C-alpha positions in Angstrom: -16.4 35.1 5.6 -14.6 35.9 2.8 -15.5 35.0 -0.7 -13.4 33.5 -3.1 -12.2 36.8 -5.1 -10.6 38.2 -1.8 -7.0 37.6 -0.2 -7.8 36.3 2.8 -4.4 36.7 4.1 -4.6 40.7 4.1 -7.1 42.5 6.4 -9.2 45.4 5.4 -5.9 48.1 5.5 -3.9 45.6 3.4 -1.6 44.7 6.0 -0.5 40.9 5.9 -2.5 38.6 8.5 -2.5 35.3 9.7 -6.5 33.9 8.9 -8.3 33.1 12.2 -9.9 29.4 11.7 -10.6 29.3 15.3 -14.3 29.1 14.3 -14.3 26.4 11.4 -15.3 22.7 12.3 -12.8 20.0 11.9 -13.0 18.4 8.4 -11.4 15.8 6.1 -8.7 17.8 4.1 -6.6 15.9 1.3 -4.5 17.8 -1.2 -2.6 16.2 -4.0 0.6 18.3 -5.3 2.9 17.5 -8.4 5.8 18.4 -10.0 9.0 17.4 -12.2 12.6 17.9 -12.2 14.0 17.4 -16.1 17.4 16.8 -16.5 19.7 14.8 -19.0 19.1 11.5 -20.3 22.7 10.4 -18.6 21.5 11.8 -15.1 18.3 10.1 -15.4 20.1 6.7 -15.8 22.7 7.6 -13.6 19.7 7.8 -11.0 18.1 4.9 -12.2 21.3 2.7 -11.5 21.6 4.1 -8.0 25.1 5.5 -9.2 25.3 8.6 -8.2 28.2 9.4 -5.1 25.4 10.7 -2.9 23.5 7.6 -3.0 19.8 6.6 -3.5 18.1 9.9 -4.9 14.4 8.5 -4.4 14.8 7.6 -0.8 16.5 10.5 0.3 14.2 12.9 -1.7 11.1 11.2 0.1 12.3 11.5 3.2 13.3 15.6 2.5 9.8 16.1 1.2 8.0 14.4 4.2 10.1 16.2 6.6 9.6 19.3 4.7 5.7 18.8 5.1 5.9 18.5 8.2 8.0 22.1 9.0 5.3 24.4 6.0 4.2 26.6 9.0 8.0 27.3 9.8 9.1 28.1 6.1 5.6 29.7 5.1 4.9 32.8 7.4 1.1 32.8 7.6 0.6 29.2 7.5 -1.0 27.5 10.3 1.1 24.3 12.0 -1.0 21.5 10.9 -1.2 17.5 12.2 -0.6 15.5 9.4 -2.7 12.5 9.5 -0.7 10.8 6.2 1.7 12.2 4.2 3.0 10.3 0.7 5.4 11.0 -1.8 5.8 9.3 -5.2 8.9 9.5 -7.3 8.7 7.7 -10.4 11.3 8.0 -13.8 9.8 9.3 -17.1 12.6 8.1 -19.3 10.6 9.7 -22.4 10.5 13.3 -20.7 14.4 12.7 -19.0 12.6 13.7 -15.8 11.8 12.6 -12.1 8.0 13.1 -11.7 6.8 14.0 -7.9 3.2 13.6 -6.6 2.7 14.1 -3.5 -0.8 13.6 -1.3 -1.4 15.4 2.1 -4.0 14.1 4.8 -5.7 15.8 8.2 -8.6 16.5 9.8 -8.3 20.1 11.0 -10.0 23.7 10.4 -7.7 24.4 7.4 -6.7 22.8 4.1 -3.5 20.8 3.7 -2.2 22.6 0.2 0.8 24.1 1.3 2.0 21.1 2.9 1.8 18.6 -0.3 3.3 22.1 -2.4 5.8 22.0 0.4 6.9 18.7 0.6 7.2 18.3 -3.6 9.3 21.4 -3.9 12.0 20.2 -1.4 11.6 17.0 -2.8 12.5 18.2 -6.2 15.4 20.3 -4.5 16.7 17.4 -2.9 17.1 15.5 -6.3 18.7 18.6 -7.9 21.2 18.7 -4.9 21.7 15.1 -5.3 22.5 15.2 -8.7 24.0 18.4 -9.2 27.3 17.5 -9.5 26.9 15.4 -12.8 24.1 17.2 -14.4 23.7 21.6 -13.3 21.3 22.1 -16.1 18.8 20.6 -14.0 15.1 22.4 -14.1 12.6 21.9 -11.7 9.2 23.0 -13.6 5.6 22.1 -13.2 4.9 22.4 -9.4 1.1 22.9 -8.7 -1.7 21.9 -7.0 -3.5 19.0 -8.4 -6.7 18.4 -6.1 -8.2 19.5 -2.9 -10.7 18.3 -1.0 -12.6 19.5 1.9 -13.2 22.6 3.8 -15.5 25.4 2.8 -14.6 26.2 -0.8 -14.9 22.1 -1.3 -13.3 20.2 -4.1 -10.7 21.6 -6.6 -9.4 19.5 -9.4 -6.7 21.3 -12.1 -7.2 20.9 -15.4 -5.4 18.7 -17.3 -2.4 20.3 -19.3 
């Protein structure tokens, strides 16, 4: 076993490797990640009204995030393929911040966690919002993508400090 201060994806010679999780027990694992796409108020208004030419931004971004989470191991080289039990993505319009806020919750029962799946879901959902609205606002900013919490596994629970 490695302690929390060691990099798990490099061996003793510094060579990148996939972690061997074969001996680990299957446990229920949950990860929650979040992020935001900041934009001009007029862009947020167009999304809210469903007035962008590409269609329903929030629905398309939700589907894109779900699809991306299912393909995380194909995108991140050393991630294990994970059978997701559930993935939920919430996209909300935050008018005071002029942003689309995104929260993804991933669940599985397995030998390794789903943090990367939740983070990938948020990232691709945010990229999709950008793609669908870029014709009217190229100044949008993807930001605040981070792990909020995780449960399960040998390292136990994690909850991010409020910012």
